Backbone as CSV, one residue per row, in Angstrom:
resi,resn,N_x,N_y,N_z,CA_x,CA_y,CA_z,C_x,C_y,C_z
1,MET,14.786,-6.654,16.006,14.350,-6.300,14.677,14.665,-4.831,14.434
2,ARG,15.171,-4.535,13.254,15.422,-3.139,12.873,14.126,-2.569,12.300
3,ILE,13.672,-1.480,12.889,12.399,-0.900,12.467,12.553,0.581,12.161
4,ILE,11.589,1.073,11.398,11.515,2.500,11.093,10.143,2.982,11.541
5,GLY,10.115,4.161,12.126,8.859,4.739,12.567,8.306,5.676,11.514
6,TYR,6.987,5.807,11.507,6.342,6.763,10.608,5.344,7.576,11.407
7,VAL,5.469,8.898,11.277,4.647,9.862,11.996,3.961,10.748,10.971
8,ARG,2.675,10.972,11.166,1.948,11.878,10.271,0.887,12.613,11.066
9,GLU,0.978,13.925,11.023,-0.052,14.741,11.656,-1.258,14.790,10.735
10,GLY,-2.440,14.870,11.323,-3.649,15.004,10.520,-3.709,16.372,9.870
11,PRO,-4.474,16.487,8.787,-4.528,17.755,8.063,-5.237,18.881,8.808
12,GLY,-6.176,18.560,9.696,-6.922,19.591,10.407,-6.301,19.936,11.743
13,PRO,-6.686,21.079,12.327,-6.110,21.500,13.601,-6.468,20.577,14.766
14,GLN,-7.583,19.871,14.683,-8.015,18.997,15.772,-7.867,17.513,15.423
15,SER,-7.012,17.190,14.471,-6.944,15.799,14.009,-5.722,15.071,14.540
16,GLY,-5.915,14.387,15.649,-4.905,13.479,16.162,-3.780,14.110,16.950
17,GLU,-2.826,13.237,17.307,-1.662,13.619,18.100,-0.664,14.444,17.292
18,ALA,0.063,15.288,17.987,1.152,16.040,17.351,2.272,15.073,16.979
19,ALA,3.063,15.445,16.000,4.156,14.593,15.512,5.125,14.232,16.632
20,PHE,5.457,15.192,17.477,6.400,14.931,18.565,5.872,13.838,19.491
21,ALA,4.590,13.932,19.848,3.989,12.935,20.743,3.980,11.556,20.087
22,GLN,3.667,11.497,18.796,3.678,10.221,18.077,5.080,9.614,18.065
23,ALA,6.084,10.449,17.783,7.471,9.967,17.720,7.928,9.445,19.077
24,GLU,7.571,10.137,20.141,7.947,9.684,21.483,7.266,8.364,21.833
25,ARG,6.031,8.242,21.448,5.300,6.997,21.688,5.965,5.830,20.948
26,ILE,6.390,6.077,19.714,7.084,5.054,18.921,8.411,4.692,19.572
27,ARG,9.174,5.693,20.005,10.471,5.430,20.654,10.301,4.571,21.912
28,ARG,9.332,4.937,22.726,9.077,4.193,23.960,8.654,2.758,23.648
29,TRP,7.755,2.596,22.675,7.281,1.265,22.303,8.428,0.404,21.772
30,ALA,9.262,0.967,20.902,10.392,0.222,20.327,11.347,-0.227,21.423
31,SER,11.636,0.660,22.362,12.535,0.328,23.464,11.943,-0.781,24.332
32,ASP,10.671,-0.644,24.688,10.007,-1.648,25.525,9.920,-3.004,24.827
33,ALA,9.753,-3.001,23.499,9.605,-4.248,22.737,10.950,-4.852,22.339
34,GLY,12.050,-4.127,22.598,13.373,-4.646,22.279,13.769,-4.520,20.821
35,HIS,13.129,-3.605,20.101,13.469,-3.381,18.695,14.483,-2.251,18.574
36,ARG,15.210,-2.236,17.469,16.169,-1.159,17.202,15.523,-0.181,16.232
37,LEU,15.204,1.012,16.721,14.591,2.051,15.898,15.681,2.733,15.089
38,VAL,15.674,2.530,13.781,16.707,3.054,12.888,16.448,4.519,12.546
39,ALA,15.180,4.869,12.304,14.828,6.242,11.922,13.344,6.455,12.165
40,VAL,12.959,7.721,12.189,11.549,8.090,12.230,11.329,9.090,11.104
41,CYS,10.471,8.740,10.177,10.120,9.636,9.073,8.800,10.305,9.428
42,GLN,8.683,11.576,9.073,7.472,12.280,9.484,6.935,13.200,8.409
43,ASP,5.628,13.280,8.376,4.906,14.241,7.554,4.185,15.157,8.530
44,ILE,4.618,16.414,8.566,4.051,17.357,9.527,3.467,18.562,8.812
45,LYS,2.539,19.198,9.508,1.914,20.405,8.968,2.911,21.557,9.032
46,THR,2.970,22.312,7.958,3.794,23.511,7.906,2.882,24.671,7.516
47,PRO,2.918,25.778,8.253,2.044,26.902,7.910,2.226,27.327,6.450
48,GLY,1.089,27.481,5.767,1.118,27.928,4.380,1.338,26.821,3.360
49,HIS,1.487,25.578,3.813,1.708,24.453,2.896,0.729,23.326,3.207
50,GLU,0.362,22.590,2.173,-0.483,21.418,2.388,0.336,20.309,3.029
51,LEU,-0.349,19.435,3.744,0.311,18.280,4.337,0.683,17.318,3.216
52,GLY,1.976,17.091,3.035,2.451,16.231,1.957,2.782,14.839,2.436
53,ARG,3.468,14.098,1.602,3.875,12.729,1.920,5.375,12.532,1.731
54,GLU,6.149,13.590,1.927,7.601,13.487,1.766,8.204,12.491,2.754
55,GLY,7.703,12.488,3.983,8.191,11.554,4.995,7.904,10.110,4.607
56,TYR,6.725,9.877,4.049,6.381,8.519,3.617,7.272,8.088,2.452
57,ARG,7.544,9.012,1.538,8.456,8.694,0.422,9.848,8.352,0.947
58,ALA,10.305,9.066,1.962,11.609,8.763,2.568,11.582,7.380,3.206
59,LEU,10.488,7.046,3.866,10.329,5.728,4.471,10.440,4.633,3.405
60,ILE,9.773,4.811,2.278,9.828,3.836,1.180,11.259,3.717,0.653
61,GLY,11.978,4.828,0.586,13.374,4.791,0.146,14.254,3.987,1.089
62,ILE,14.057,4.158,2.377,14.839,3.405,3.374,14.489,1.920,3.302
63,ILE,13.215,1.621,3.121,12.798,0.222,2.959,13.466,-0.370,1.721
64,GLY,13.441,0.379,0.622,14.039,-0.086,-0.628,15.527,-0.343,-0.517
65,ALA,16.191,0.368,0.374,17.632,0.180,0.577,17.923,-1.049,1.432
66,GLY,16.882,-1.682,1.963,17.059,-2.898,2.750,17.600,-2.669,4.145
67,GLN,17.353,-1.498,4.694,17.907,-1.160,6.002,17.027,-1.539,7.185
68,VAL,15.769,-1.917,6.920,14.844,-2.207,8.018,14.020,-3.463,7.744
69,ASP,13.466,-4.006,8.829,12.643,-5.212,8.742,11.166,-4.933,9.005
70,GLY,10.883,-3.769,9.581,9.507,-3.470,9.929,9.247,-1.983,10.035
71,VAL,7.955,-1.649,10.029,7.496,-0.261,10.149,6.566,-0.189,11.349
72,VAL,6.744,0.846,12.165,5.864,1.043,13.313,5.264,2.443,13.258
73,VAL,3.986,2.515,13.593,3.282,3.793,13.709,2.759,3.896,15.135
74,SER,2.510,5.117,15.590,1.953,5.262,16.938,0.512,4.778,16.964
75,SER,-0.166,4.949,15.853,-1.541,4.501,15.667,-1.748,4.301,14.176
76,ILE,-2.601,3.380,13.812,-2.858,3.116,12.397,-3.417,4.348,11.691
77,ASP,-4.000,5.265,12.454,-4.516,6.504,11.874,-3.413,7.369,11.281
78,ALA,-2.156,7.131,11.671,-1.049,7.886,11.080,-0.904,7.550,9.599
79,LEU,-1.312,6.347,9.206,-1.242,5.981,7.789,-2.282,6.751,6.994
80,SER,-3.482,6.846,7.538,-4.575,7.598,6.929,-5.791,7.477,7.833
81,ALA,-6.686,8.428,7.734,-7.951,8.332,8.461,-8.924,7.428,7.706
82,ASP,-8.656,7.181,6.434,-9.506,6.388,5.561,-9.124,4.907,5.624
83,THR,-10.085,4.042,5.895,-9.827,2.608,6.025,-9.239,2.010,4.751
84,ILE,-9.738,2.416,3.598,-9.222,1.875,2.336,-7.763,2.249,2.156
85,VAL,-7.427,3.504,2.391,-6.031,3.938,2.252,-5.152,3.221,3.276
86,GLN,-5.656,3.019,4.483,-4.900,2.262,5.492,-4.568,0.869,4.970
87,GLU,-5.569,0.170,4.458,-5.358,-1.198,3.980,-4.429,-1.245,2.770
88,VAL,-4.568,-0.298,1.853,-3.668,-0.253,0.692,-2.236,-0.022,1.161
89,THR,-2.051,0.871,2.123,-0.714,1.168,2.641,-0.121,-0.046,3.352
90,ILE,-0.904,-0.692,4.196,-0.434,-1.893,4.898,-0.078,-2.978,3.889
91,TRP,-0.933,-3.175,2.902,-0.699,-4.169,1.847,0.603,-3.878,1.111
92,ASP,0.809,-2.608,0.759,2.031,-2.218,0.049,3.270,-2.466,0.910
93,LEU,3.217,-2.078,2.168,4.366,-2.281,3.056,4.668,-3.768,3.232
94,ARG,3.632,-4.567,3.382,3.843,-6.019,3.519,4.416,-6.615,2.238
95,ASN,3.961,-6.135,1.092,4.514,-6.615,-0.180,5.975,-6.227,-0.342
96,ARG,6.392,-5.211,0.373,7.805,-4.805,0.359,8.609,-5.577,1.404
97,GLY,7.982,-6.557,2.040,8.666,-7.410,3.009,8.656,-6.895,4.431
98,MET,7.850,-5.894,4.710,7.829,-5.286,6.036,6.806,-5.942,6.955
99,THR,7.159,-5.994,8.231,6.200,-6.296,9.282,5.639,-4.946,9.703
100,VAL,4.325,-4.807,9.724,3.698,-3.535,10.085,3.194,-3.652,11.518
101,MET,3.618,-2.693,12.358,3.295,-2.720,13.787,2.736,-1.374,14.232
102,SER,2.048,-1.391,15.350,1.517,-0.164,15.930,1.839,-0.128,17.416
103,ALA,2.147,1.060,17.898,2.388,1.245,19.327,1.077,1.248,20.106
104,SER,-0.039,1.318,19.397,-1.351,1.324,20.043,-1.913,-0.091,20.120
105,GLN,-2.229,-0.526,21.320,-2.809,-1.854,21.537,-4.104,-2.021,20.750
106,ASP,-4.853,-0.930,20.573,-6.128,-0.986,19.853,-5.967,-1.435,18.404
107,ASP,-4.796,-1.242,17.826,-4.565,-1.569,16.414,-4.085,-2.996,16.189
108,HIS,-3.731,-3.699,17.234,-3.127,-5.024,17.060,-4.055,-6.002,16.345
109,GLU,-5.346,-5.949,16.638,-6.288,-6.838,15.951,-6.392,-6.480,14.472
110,VAL,-6.395,-5.185,14.161,-6.477,-4.733,12.772,-5.263,-5.200,11.973
111,LEU,-4.100,-5.223,12.612,-2.868,-5.602,11.920,-2.615,-7.105,11.913
112,SER,-3.429,-7.859,12.657,-3.225,-9.308,12.679,-3.813,-9.934,11.417
113,LEU,-3.325,-11.107,11.096,-3.838,-11.846,9.946,-4.379,-13.180,10.427
114,PRO,-5.502,-13.644,10.010,-6.433,-12.958,9.120,-7.229,-11.898,9.878
115,VAL,-7.721,-10.945,9.146,-8.477,-9.831,9.714,-9.913,-10.274,9.956
116,SER,-10.500,-9.820,11.047,-11.881,-10.203,11.351,-12.891,-9.150,10.887
117,GLU,-12.464,-7.912,10.717,-13.371,-6.840,10.304,-13.722,-7.010,8.824
118,ARG,-15.010,-7.092,8.526,-15.461,-7.402,7.165,-14.988,-6.409,6.109
119,ALA,-15.044,-5.124,6.406,-14.626,-4.124,5.417,-13.155,-4.299,5.068
120,ARG,-12.323,-4.503,6.071,-10.889,-4.698,5.823,-10.637,-6.006,5.075
121,LEU,-11.390,-7.030,5.395,-11.257,-8.315,4.711,-11.600,-8.164,3.228
122,LEU,-12.659,-7.425,2.930,-13.045,-7.173,1.539,-11.944,-6.420,0.798
123,ILE,-11.404,-5.380,1.422,-10.338,-4.594,0.789,-9.127,-5.480,0.522
124,GLN,-8.745,-6.304,1.479,-7.594,-7.195,1.293,-7.854,-8.198,0.177
125,ASP,-9.091,-8.689,0.082,-9.437,-9.626,-0.985,-9.331,-8.951,-2.350
126,VAL,-9.826,-7.735,-2.463,-9.727,-6.999,-3.729,-8.263,-6.788,-4.103
127,LEU,-7.437,-6.398,-3.144,-6.014,-6.186,-3.427,-5.340,-7.479,-3.877
128,ALA,-5.679,-8.598,-3.260,-5.105,-9.887,-3.665,-5.523,-10.231,-5.089
129,ARG,-6.750,-9.925,-5.441,-7.220,-10.209,-6.800,-6.558,-9.292,-7.823
130,VAL,-6.257,-8.076,-7.438,-5.516,-7.175,-8.332,-4.145,-7.764,-8.635
131,VAL,-3.479,-8.283,-7.618,-2.166,-8.905,-7.815,-2.291,-10.110,-8.739
132,ASP,-3.293,-10.956,-8.508,-3.506,-12.114,-9.380,-3.715,-11.674,-10.825
133,TYR,-4.531,-10.642,-11.006,-4.798,-10.129,-12.350,-3.520,-9.601,-12.994
134,GLN,-2.739,-8.821,-12.248,-1.493,-8.275,-12.792,-0.532,-9.386,-13.190
135,GLU,-0.446,-10.439,-12.376,0.427,-11.566,-12.712,-0.059,-12.270,-13.972
136,MET,-1.376,-12.446,-14.102,-1.933,-13.092,-15.280,-1.665,-12.262,-16.528
137,VAL,-1.900,-10.972,-16.450,-1.704,-10.092,-17.598,-0.231,-10.014,-17.983
138,SER,0.650,-10.004,-17.002,2.078,-9.896,-17.320,2.613,-11.160,-17.981
139,SER,1.904,-12.282,-17.833,2.371,-13.528,-18.450,1.852,-13.714,-19.874
140,ILE,0.995,-12.829,-20.346,0.459,-12.932,-21.705,1.549,-12.553,-22.700
141,GLN,1.720,-13.409,-23.690,2.721,-13.153,-24.725,2.187,-12.101,-25.690
142,PRO,3.050,-11.226,-26.177,2.589,-10.222,-27.132,2.146,-10.885,-28.438
143,ALA,1.218,-10.252,-29.108,0.742,-10.760,-30.395,1.875,-10.698,-31.411
144,PRO,1.845,-11.576,-32.412,2.889,-11.522,-33.440,2.809,-10.201,-34.186
145,PRO,3.906,-9.813,-34.811,3.895,-8.544,-35.548,2.774,-8.533,-36.581
146,THR,2.186,-7.385,-36.770,1.086,-7.266,-37.725,1.622,-7.210,-39.144
147,VAL,0.753,-7.538,-40.069,1.109,-7.488,-41.484,1.041,-6.042,-41.931
148,ASP,2.033,-5.611,-42.675,2.032,-4.252,-43.211,1.055,-4.207,-44.378
149,ALA,-0.056,-3.521,-44.213,-1.123,-3.500,-45.212,-0.669,-2.936,-46.548
150,ALA,0.333,-2.109,-46.570,0.798,-1.526,-47.827,1.481,-2.577,-48.698
151,ASP,2.084,-3.588,-48.090,2.817,-4.605,-48.837,1.988,-5.848,-49.131
152,GLU,0.922,-6.070,-48.424,0.139,-7.297,-48.554,-1.293,-6.962,-48.940
153,GLU,-1.904,-7.891,-49.650,-3.308,-7.749,-49.983,-4.106,-8.460,-48.901
154,ILE,-5.030,-7.767,-48.294,-5.821,-8.339,-47.211,-7.247,-8.529,-47.709
155,ILE,-7.764,-9.732,-47.494,-9.127,-10.036,-47.899,-9.926,-10.324,-46.635
156,ILE,-11.043,-9.643,-46.499,-11.933,-9.865,-45.365,-13.227,-10.440,-45.919
157,GLU,-13.620,-11.598,-45.429,-14.836,-12.249,-45.889,-15.860,-12.194,-44.769
158,LEU,-17.021,-11.628,-45.043,-18.100,-11.568,-44.071,-18.918,-12.842,-44.177
159,VAL,-19.149,-13.486,-43.081,-19.907,-14.727,-43.049,-21.206,-14.453,-42.316
160,GLU,-22.318,-14.753,-42.977,-23.620,-14.528,-42.365,-23.994,-15.709,-41.493
161,GLN,-24.694,-15.406,-40.395,-25.130,-16.448,-39.477,-26.386,-17.107,-40.024
162,ASP,-26.430,-18.444,-39.981,-27.607,-19.198,-40.391,-28.630,-19.077,-39.269
163,THR,-29.746,-18.405,-39.536,-30.741,-18.165,-38.488,-31.446,-19.435,-38.037
164,ALA,-31.484,-20.437,-38.875,-32.161,-21.684,-38.506,-31.343,-22.484,-37.496
165,THR,-30.026,-22.547,-37.695,-29.180,-23.359,-36.814,-28.421,-22.531,-35.795
166,GLY,-28.319,-21.237,-36.027,-27.557,-20.380,-35.118,-26.071,-20.406,-35.390
167,ASN,-25.662,-21.103,-36.451,-24.233,-21.188,-36.808,-23.901,-20.277,-37.957
């Protein structure tokens, strides 16, 4: 399988593995698993600059070009420290046709389907319902063109409700 690695250092000085260590872990895992590592995109801390997502944007570009079949991280924490952001990212990558993998054995249960952790299951359910809603809304036909009020006479009749019958 052709895969791309993603490395992201945490924003704080004590947050997680250095980018180099993550990349090496990904390389070793890909080699041991028999995958072809096409590239490693990284978001790293630079003195005087906020931690951005340029590496992740590059990863999405490579995915969009159809050059890879899967994404691997050294740990799911590279996607985000926040569980919701992790699930949204995994959901997005899977919707782009990617298999999402981790070099960390601890993450394999989190990445398996169906998920057993209740919080992640709830997030995945909400995301699935968002997709259903978007599909439903996109299938709604636009309303017919409105009448130009300057050219037409419009009559509005107010109808009072019958309090005895409720009609």
